[in-house]
VOGU-366629 format. One record per residue: x, y negated, z of N, C-alpha, C, O, CB in turn; residue in one letter. Coordinates in steps of 0.2 Angstrom, whole numbers, plus 5000, padded with zeros to 4 digits. Atoms other than C-alpha are relative to their C-alpha. Glycine has a CB too. Layout:
N
XYZXYZXYZXYZXYZA
...
***
This chain:
420
499849935002502949844986499450024997499450064992500350055007X
500649975004501149884981500049994992499850034987499349955003X
500050015008501449794964500650034996500650034990499949924999X
499449965002503149884962499850064999500050094993500550005003X
500249925001502450064964499450004997499349984991500050045007X
500650005004500650094960499550005005499650025011500050074995X
500549994996498950084968499850075003499650085008499549984997X
500149944997498750274969500650025004500550075009499950054994X
499449974994500550294978499949985006500150015011500649994998X
500150044994500050164990499450035004499450055010499949924998X
500649974997498350244994500250085002500150115008499449994994X
499849944997499150414995500449995006500350015012500450054994X
499550024994500550345006499449985007499550015013500549934998X
500450034994499150265017499650075004499650075010499549944998X
500449944998498150435019500550055004500450095008499750044994X
499649954998499650535022500349965008500450005013500650014995X
499750044994500350395035499450015006499650015012500249924998X
500549994994498650415045499950065002499950075008499349994997X
500049934997498650595046500750025003500650065008499850054994X
499549994997500450605051500049965007500349995012500649984997X
500050034993500150475064499650035004499750035010499949924999X
500449974995498750555071500250075002500150095008499350014998X
499649944998499750715070500550005005500550045010500350034994X
499550014995501150645079499949965006500349955010500449964997X
500150044993500250535091499750055005499850045011499449944998X
500249964994499550685100500650035004500650025010499650064997X
499449994996501250755105500249955003500349955009500550034996X
499750054996501750585109499649985006499949955010500249964995X
500550024994500150555120500150065005499950055011499250004998X
499949944996500650725127500649995005500650025010500150064996X
499450014996502350655134499849985007500150015012500449944997X
500150014993501550575150499750075004499950085010499549945002X
500349934997500650755154500650055000500850085005499350044996X
499549955000502150855149500749985004501150025007500250014992X
499550024995503450745159499850005007500150005012500249924998X
500350004993502250755173500150075003500250095009499249975000X
500249934999501950945172500650045000500750095004499650024995X
499549965002503651005166500649965004500649905005500150014992X
499450034998505450975174500449984994500250004988500450055005X
499650015006506850905163500250084998500350094992500649955002X
499749945003507551085163499550044996499650074992500350045006X
500549975004505851155157499949964993499849994988499250005005X
500150035006505751025144500650024996500650024990499949925000X
499549985004507451075139499950064997500250074991500750005005X
500149945003506951245136499550004994499650044989499750055005X
500550005005505451195125500449964994500249974988499449965001X
499750035005506651085115500550044997500850034991500349945002X
499449955003507951235113499650054996499850084991500450055007X
500649975003506351325107500149974992500250014988499349985003X
500050045007506351195092500750004996500750004990499849925001X
499449995004508151205089500250074997500450074991500650005005X
499949945003508251395087499550014994499650044989499950055005X
500550005005506651375076500349984994500350014988499449955002X
499850035006507651265065500650044997500750044991500149925002X
499649965002509051375065499950074995500350094991500450015005X
500349945003508051535059499649964994499650004989499550045005X
500450025006507051425047500350014993500050044989499749945000X
499749995007508151415032500050064997500050074991500549975000X
500049945002508351595031499450044998499450094994500250035005X
500749975002506551635030499749974994499649914994499350005006X
500250035006506051615012500749984996500749984990499549935001X
499350045004507951555007499749944996500049944990500350054995X
500150065004507151395002499550004994499249954992500749994997X
500449985006506151474988499449954999499349934994499750075001X
500850045000504451374993500349934997499849894994499749995010X
499750085003505551204987499850014993499649964991500849985000X
500050005008505351274969499349984998499249954992500250084998X
500750015001503451264970499949934998499649924993499650025007X
500150065002503551074969500249984993499949954990500349965005X
499850015007504551074953499650044995499450014990500750035000X
500449955005503551224944499449985000499150004995500050075001X
500750024999501951144949499849974993499349984990499949965007X
500150045005502151024934500050044993499850024988500449945000X
499949975006502651164922499550064998499450084993500750035000X
500449955001501451304925499249985001499049945004500250045004X
500850004999499551334924499850025006500150055010499750044995X
500449984993498451364939500150085000500450105005499149984999X
499949934999498451554936500850035001501050085005499750044995X
499249975000500451574933500149965007500550005010500549974993X
499950024995500551464948499850035007500250035012499949945000X
500349954995499551574959500550075001500650095006499250024996X
499649945001500651714954500749985003501050025007500150034992X
499350044998502251604957500050005008500450025011500049914998X
500150034993501551554975500050085004500350085009499149965002X
500049944996501251744980500650045000500750075005499650054997X
499349985000503051794975500549975005500950005008500250004993X
499750044993503651654986500050035006500550055009499749945002X
500249974994502651725000500550075001500750085006499350014999X
499749944999503451894996500850005003501150045007500050034992X
499350024998505251814998500049995007500550005011500349944997X
500050024992504751745015499950065004500250065010499449955001X
500149944995504151915021500750045000501050055006499450054998X
499449965001505652015015500649975004501150005006500150034993X
499550044996506851875022500050005007500549985010500049934998X
500050004994506251905039500350075003500550075009499250005001X
499649944998506952085040500749995003500750005009500150044993X
499350014997508752045042500049955006500649945009500449974995X
500050044994508251915055499850045006500050015011499649954999X
500249964995507452045066500550055001500550075007499350054999X
499349964999509152145064500449965006500649975011500450024992X
499650054995509951985071499850005007500350005011499949924999X
500350014994508851975086500350055004500650045009499350015000X
499949944998509052155089500850015003500950025009499950054994X
499349994998510952155089500349955004500649965009500450004993X
499850054996511351985095499749965004499949915007500149964996X
500350034994510051935105500249975007500049925009499550045001X
499750024994510951925121500549945000500549895004500350075002X
499650055000512251825114499749944999499849885001500550024996X
500450065002511051705106499749965006499849905007499450024996X
500250024993510251685123500449975005500349925009499850055002X
499550034996511751655132500349944998500549905002500550055000X
499850055003512351525120499449945000499649885001500350024992X
500650045000510651435120499649985006499349935007499650034995X
500450004993510051465138499350004998498949975001500249935004X
500749995002508551515130499850085001500250135000499949984991X
500249944998507551675136500050054995499650034990499549995004X
500049955006507951835125499450024997499350024991500350065002X
500649985003506251895124499649964996499249984992499650025005X
500450055003505551735118500349994993500049944990500049945004X
499750015007506751745102499550034995499650024989500750034999X
500549975005505251845094499549964998499349964992499750065003X
500550055001504151695096500349954995500049934991499849975006X
499650055005505451595087499950024993499849984989500850005002X
499949975006505551715073499249994997499149974991500250085001X
500849985002503551735071499849924999499549904994499550045007X
500150075000503451535073500349984992500049944988500349955006X
499650035007504751515057499650034995499550004990500850034999X
500449965006503751645046499349964999499149944993499850095003X
500750025002502051565048500149934998499749904994499450005007X
499950065002502751385047500249994993500149944990500349975004X
499750005008503651435030499450014995499449984990500550064999X
500649995005501951495023499649945001499349924996499550075002X
500350065001501151335029500349944996500049894994499949975006X
499650055006502551245018499650004994499549954991500850034999X
500349995007501751325004499449964999499349924994499950074998X
500650035000500051265008500049935000499649904997499750035006X
499950075000500551095013500349974993500149914992500449985005X
499650025006501551074996499450004995499449954991500650054999X
500550005005500051124986499449955000499149934995499750055000X
500650064999498850994994500449934998500149894995499750005008X
499750065002500250864991500049994992499949944989500849995003X
499849995006500550924974499249984996499249944991500350074998X
500650005002498650914970499749935001499249914999499650055003X
500150064998498650734977499350005005498949965006499949954994X
500649994994497350804991500349985006500550025010499750095000X
499750034994497950695004499650015006499850025012500149935000X
500449994994496450705014499950085003499850095009499449984997X
500049924998496450905014500750015004500650055009500150054993X
499450004996498350895020499949985006500150025011500549974997X
500250034993497850775034499650045004499850065010499649934999X
500549964995496450875040500350065003500350085009499250024995X
499749944998497351035040500649995006500650035011500350024996X
499450014996498950965048499749975008499949995013500549944996X
500350024994497850875061499750055004499850065011499649954999X
500349944997496851025064500650055005500550075010499750044994X
499549964997498451115068500349985007500450015012500650014995X
499850044994498950985081499550015005499750025011500249934998X
500550004995497250985090500050075003500050085009499449974996X
500049944998497251175091500650015006500550045011500150044994X
499449984995499051175098500049965007500349975012500749984996X
500150054994498451025111499650055004499750055010499649934998X
500449974996497051135117500350065003500250075009499550024995X
499649954997498151285120500549985004500750025009500350044995X
499450034996499451185128499649985007499949995013500349934996X
500450024994498151115141499750065004499650075010499349954997X
500249944997497451285143500550045004500450065009499750044996X
499549974997499051375147500349975006500450005011500450024995X
499750044995499851235157499649995007499850015012500349934997X
500550034996498351165167499650065003499450065009499549954996X
500449964997497251315169500450075003500250105008499450014995X
499749954998498451465169500749995004501150035006500150054994X
499550024997499851355178500750034997501250045000499950025007X
499349995003501251395165500349945000500149895001499950044994X
499650065001502651275161500350014993499950014989500650005006X
499749995007503851295146499750054996499550044991500850025001X
500349955004503051465141499449984998499249994992500050065004X
500650025003501451385140500049954995499549964991499749975004X
500050055006501951245128500250044994500050024989500549945001X
499749965006502951375117499450054997499350054991500650055003X
500549975002501451485117499549974995499350004990499850025006X
500550055003500251345111500249994993499850004988499949935004X
499850005006501351315097500050054994499950054989500649975001X
500049945003501551485091499350024998499250034992500450065005X
500649985000499751525093499649964994499249984989499650005007X
500450045004499051375084500450004992500049994987500049925002X
499749985004500351415071499750054995499650044989500450015001X
500449955003499651575066499349994998499150034993500150055005X
500750015001497851525067500049954993499649974988499749965007X
499950045006498251385054500250024994500150004989500349955001X
499749965005499151495044499550034996499550034990500550045002X
500749965003497651605041499649964997499349974992499750045005X
500550065003496551455038500349984994500049994988499949945004X
499650025006497751395025500050054995500050044989500749975001X
499949955005497851565017499350014996499350034990500250065003X
500749995003495951575015499949944995499549954991499550005006X
500150065004495951395008500350004992499949994988500449935003X
499850005006497151424994499950064996499950054990500649994999X
500349955004496551594990499249994996499050014991499950055005X
500650035002494851504988500149974994499749974990499649965005X
499950055006495551384976500450034995500650004990500349945001X
499649965005496451524966500749984999501049984994499649994992X
499350005000498151474970500450055003501050045006500149945004X
499749954996498651634977499750074995499150094995499850005010X
500249955005498651784963500550075003501150075003500349984992X
499649944997499251964971500350034993500150094991499550055003X
499649975006500452004956500749995001501049935001499749974992X
499250004999502252044958500349984994500250004988500350085001X
499650015006503451964946500749985002500949945006499749944996X
499250014998505251984946500349944997500849925000500450064998X
499850075003505451834935499949945004500349905004499549994993X
500250064996504651714947500450015005500649965008499350005001X
499750004994505551794962500749984999501149955003500050075004X
499350035003507251764951500149935000500649915002500150024995X
500150065000506651594948500149955006500449905006499550004997X
500250044993506151534965500750005003500949955006499550045005X
499349994996507851604972500549964996500949935000500350075000X
499450025003508851534959500049915001500549875001500150034991X
500150074997508051354964500250005007500649955009499349984999X
500050014993508051384982500650015003500949975008499650055003X
499449974995509651484987500649955000500949945005500350074996X
499450065000510851334982499949945006500349905008500049964993X
500250064995509751224994500150035007500149995012499249985001X
499949974993510151345009500549975003500449945009500250075002X
499550044997511851255013499749935001499949905006500749994994X
500250074998510851095012499450015006499449965010499749964992X
500449994995509551155024500350015007500249985012499650064998X
499549994995510751225035500349945003500149935009500650054999X
499750054999511751075035499549945004499749915009500249994994X
500550054997510250965039499750025006499449985010499549974996X
500149984992509851075054500549995004500349975010499950085000X
499350014998511651065059499949925003500049915009500450004994X
499950084998511550865059499549995005499649965010499949954993X
500550004995509850875067500150035007499950005012499450024998X
500249964993509950995081500750025003500750055009499650074999X
499449984997511851025084500149965006500549995010500650004994X
500050054995511750885097499750045005500050035011499849944999X
500349974994510550985107500550065002500550075009499250024998X
499549954999511851135107500549985005500850015010500350034994X
499450024997513151035112499849965008500249985013500449954995X
500250034995512250935125499850065006499950055012499549974998X
500349944996511551105133500850035003500850045009499650064995X
499549974998513351175134500549965003500949985007500250054995X
499650044997514351025138499749955006500149925009500349974996X
500250054994513250925150499450035004499450025010499749934996X
500549964996511751035155499250004997499049954993499949975007X
500750005003509951085150499549955003499149934999499650075001X
500450054997509250955162500049934995499649904993500349995007X
499950075004510050815152499750014992499649974988500949985000X
500350005007509450895136499349995000499149954995500150084997X
500750034999507650865142499949945000499549914997499650025006X
499950075001508050695144500049964994499749914993500549975003X
499850025007508750665128499550014994499549974990500650044998X
500649985004507350765119499449955000499149934995499850075003X
500550045000506150645126500149934996499749904992499849985007X
499850065004507050495119500150014993499949974989500649975003X
500149975007507250585103499450004996499449994991500250075001X
500650015002505550605101499749944999499349934994499750035004X
500250065000505150435104500349964994500049924990500149975007X
499550035006506550375091499750024993499749994988500850025001X
500249975007505850495078499449984999499150014994500150075000X
500550045003504350385077500149984993499749984988499849955004X
499850035006505350305062499950064995499750064989500849975001X
500049945006505450485054499350024999499150044993500450075004X
500849985002503550505055499849954995499449974991499549995007X
500350055006503350345044500350014995500049994990500049935002X
499649995006504650375032499950074997499950084991500750005001X
500349945003504050565030499449994997499350024992499950045005X
500550025003502350495027500149984992499950014987499849945004X
500050025006502850395014500450044994500350044989500249945000X
499749955004504050525006499650054997499750084991500650035003X
500449955002502650645005499649984993499450024989499650025006X
500450035005501750534993500549984994500349974988499549935003X
499550035006503350464984500250064996500250044990500649975003X
499749945004504050634978499650024994499850014988500150065004X
500449995006502550684968499949964995499949974989499450015002X
500250055005502250524961500749984996500749974990499849925004X
499450025002504150494957500250064995500450044989500549985005X
500049955004504150674949499749994993499950014987499850055003X
500450005005502750644938500349934995500149934989499350005003X
499750055004503550474932500750014996500849994991500149955004X
499449985005505250544928499950054996500550074993500550015003X
500149945005504450684918499749954993499849984987499350065003X
500050055005503950524907500249945001499849895002499450014998X
499650064998505250394909499849944998499849895001500750014998X
500450055004504350284897499649965004499549905003499750024995X
500750024996502950254910500249965006499849945010499650075003X
499950044995503950154923500649964998501149974994500050045006X
499550055002505150014924500550015006500450015012499649925001X
499649994995506750064933500249955004500249965010500550034997X
499850064995507249894939499649995005499849985011500149934998X
500650024996505549874947500150075007499950055013499150004995X
500049954997505750044955500749995006500650015012500050074995X
499350014996507650004962499849945005499949955011500749974996X
500250064996506849834969499650035007499750025012499549954997X
500449984995505549934978500450055006500250055012499550044997X
499649974995506750054986500449975004500649995010500450054996X
499750054994507749914994499649965004499749965010500349944996X
500550024996506249835000499850055005499750035011499549984997X
500149954995505849995008500550015005500350025011499950064997X
499549994996507550015015499949945006500049955012500749994996X
500150064996507349835023499350025006499350005012499949944995X
500749994995505549885030500250055006500050045011499350044995X
499749944995506350045039500449975005500450005011500450064996X
499550044995507649935048499649955004499749955010500649944995X
500550044996506249815053499650035005499550015011499549964996X
500449974995505249945061500450035006500250055011499750054997X
499550004994506849995071500049955005499949975011500650014998X
499950064996506949825078499350005004499349995010500149934994X
500650014996505049825082500050065005499850045011499450004996X
500049954995505149995091500549995006500350015011500150084996X
499550024995506649935101499649955005499749965011500749974997X
500350064996505649785107499450035004499250005009499749944996X
500649964997504149915112500250055005499950065010499550044995X
499849944996505250045121500049985007499850035011500850024998X
500150014992505249955139499350025002499150065007500149905003X
500749994998503349955139499850064999499350085002499649954998X
500149945001503250125132500250055006499850095009500450024993X
499849954996504250205144499649995008499450035011500649995001X
500450024993503450105160499450035000499350065005499849925000X
500749975000501750165155499950074999499450095000499649964996X
500249945003501950325147500450055002500150115003500050004993X
499649954998503450415153500250025008500249975012500549994996X
500049994993503750505169500649985003501149975000499950075001X
499450044997505050435182500650044998501150014996499950005008X
499449955001506250585179500349994993500950014992499850075000X
499750005008506450545160500149924998500249904992499350034995X
499950075003506650345161500750004996500749954992500049955006X
499450015002508450365156500050024992500450004988500650045003X
500249985008507750435139500049944995500249944989499250035000X
500150065004507550255133500749984998500749934994499649955005X
499350015002509450245131500150034992500550014988500650055006X
499849965007509350355115499649974995499749994989499850095002X
500650015006507850275106500349954994500149964989499449965003X
499750045005508850145096500550034995500550024989500449945003X
499649975005510050245089499750074996500050084991500650025003X
500349955003508950395085499449974995499249994990499650065006X
500550025005507650275077500549974994500349974988499549945004X
499650015007509150205066500250054996500250044990500749975001X
499849945003509650375062499550024995499650034989500050075005X
500549985004507950415055499849954994499549974989499650025003X
500250055005507750245046500550024993500250024988500249935003X
499549985004509450295037499750074996499850084990500750005005X
500349945003508750465034499449994995499450034990499950045004X
500650025005507150385025500449974994500249994989499549955003X
499750025005508350295014500450054996500550044989500449955001X
499749955003509250445010499550044995499650064990500450055005X
500549975003507650535005499849974992499650004987499350005005X
500250055007507350394991500550024994500350024989500049925002X
499549995005508950434982500150074999500350094994500649985001X
499949935000509050624985499550034995499650094993500150035007X
500549985003507450644976500350014993500150074990499649955000X
499850005007508350604959500450074998500550094993500549934998X
499749935001509450764963499650054999499750094995500550015006X
500649945001508050874966499850004994499750054991499450005005X
500450005007507250814950500450044995500250094992499849924996X
499549985006508850854940500250075002500750104998500649954998X
499849944999509051014949500650015002500950075000499850034995X
499450004998510750974956500050025008500349995012500349944998X
500049974993510351084971500750015005500750005011499750054999X
499349984998512251134973500349935003500749945009500450034994X
499750074997512750944975499749995007500049965011499949954995X
500350014994511450924988500250045006500350025012499250004999X
499849944995511951094998500749965002500749945008500150084995X
499350024999513851034997500049945004500449945009500349994993X
500050064997513450865003499850005007500149965012499649954997X
500349994993512450915018500550045004500550035010499250045000X
499649954996513651055023500649955003500949965008500150074996X
499450044997515150925024499849955004500249945008500349964994X
500250054995514150795033499950045007500050025012499449974998X
500249964993513550935045500750025005500750025011499650084997X
499449994996515450975049500149945002500249935008500750034995X
499850064996515850795052499649995006499849985011499949934996X
500550004994514250795063500350035007500350015013499450044998X
499749954994514950935074500649975003500749975009500150084996X
499550034998516550855075499949945004500149935010500549994995X
500250064996515850695080499650015007499649975012499549964996X
500449984993514750775093500450015006500349995011499550064998X
499549984994516150855102500449955003500449945009500450054999X
499550064998517250705103499549955004499649935010500449964994X
500450064997515850575107499650025007499549985011499549984995X
500449984993514850685120500650015005500650005011499550084999X
499449994995516550725128500249935003500449925009500750024997X
499850074997516850535130499549965002499749925006500449964995X
500750054999515150455131499550045004499150015007499749974993X
500549974997514050595139499550014994499750004988499849965007X
500649985005512350635130499849944994499649954989499350025005X
500150065006512250465121500550014995500349984990500249925003X
499649985005513750525111499750044995500050054989500550025002X
500449955006512550645102499649954996499649964990499450065004X
500450055004511450495097500549964995500349954989499749955006X
499550035004512950405091500350044994500450014988500749975004X
499949955005513450565081499550004994499649984988500150075003X
500549985005511850595073499849934996499649934990499450035003X
500050075005511750395066500550014996500350014990500149935004X
499450005005513450405058500050064996500250064990500750005004X
500049965006513150565050499550004996499750024990500050065001X
500450025005511550525043500349954995500249954989499449975003X
499750055003512450365037500450034993500350014988500549965005X
499649975005513750465028499750054996500050054990500550045003X
500549955004512550585021499749964994499749984988499550045005X
500450055004511550435013500549964994500349954989499749945005X
499650045005513150345005500250064994500250054988500749985005X
499749955006513750514997499550024996499750034990500250075004X
500449995005512150564990499749944996499649954990499450045004X
500150065005511750394983500550004995500349994989500149935003X
499550025005513350394974499950074994499950064988500850015005X
500149945004513050574967499349994995499250014990500050065004X
500750015002511150534964500049954992499749964987499649965006X
500050045006511650394952500550034994500550014988500349915001X
499549965004513050504944499650054995499750064989500550035004X
500549955005511650634937499449974997499149994993499850055004X
500750045002510150504935500249935001500149905006499450025006X
499850064999510750334931499349955002498849954998500449984994X
500550054998509750194940500449935000501049935001499850015007X
499750065000510150004939500149985007499749945010499549944995X
500050004992510650004958500249925001500149895006500450065004X
499550064999511749844956499849954994500349914992500950025001X
500250055005510749754942499449965002498849985001499950044994X
500450034996509849624951499649944995499449894998500349985006X
500450045004509149524936499450014998499149974995500249994994X
***
């Protein structure tokens, strides 16, 4: 694969992988601690916090931050700084309707999710700070500053780790300590990140109606895609909570986190791949399409091999790292790992639709897949219990991958079946 792609891509991927592995290793290493200190029900509340965050998140900024990756190659530094500031303004103003939603429907949301109403404000604050961090992380990636990206991301996790130990071990808190640690660390790193991009002149305080319109034009059609992706990823948690119970959600979430290790690796590669690919597509004469296709196929087999390796390691991981009350979580790892492998394959082909700005196609495809996911979750959980959610997730990701692959080739022709 190194010869197929490029040295710069491989090196960037390596740095992203190392930083993401370090970033994800800390929460993973927290599993023995958290599964010892928290009950399955407590862990279920922590998991539901992530579910609600993912539901709120698409509406903060209306996906306008995604336009930065596309406009980076078109704008100079000063114009990009103005563009970034106006994307941030969109994020701020889109929070206001969500405040109204919490005020009016907070009790209903709490009842459906089994999540404390007063902590919904923490979800909203976490969504806003993480959206702003997305701008910062995007700029590091686009500048090929993989080391800076990794340092900032790992710093966030280390701060979160410190606060987690402080709240749970010293203040004897449970789920609330874990959630507080996540919110506080996100605020701190958002402030640090703001200082860094200000210093690098990537933030210019100038209102631009044109920039806001452009960012929304690119981002809004992606909202169905983001919402659909959220439903595909998190609808299972809501179904398990309401159809099986919060305790089972806690166990499922531990298995999901282990299987998500495949997601960690494919995300690392994708973070280096997207800027590299967009740069190549802007100059199509600079790369060989057949070699790129062969590289993507090799990558797909690589992901499936990782799933096989993970399944072999699962018995040992759970024996030495996971608390006794969570041992059944091992049943979910294969299916979640396979789902994230397929999701990694999907990211390779959906990139062509992002480049050609076919965001409506992406959004529609994801919404349809999400609808199928909801139906599958209901019937599979009804018949098989919580494991049915893992089946539904895998099948949904597979449907999404096949559909987007078809449309990707329609709007940007690639020699997918030319093996000469």
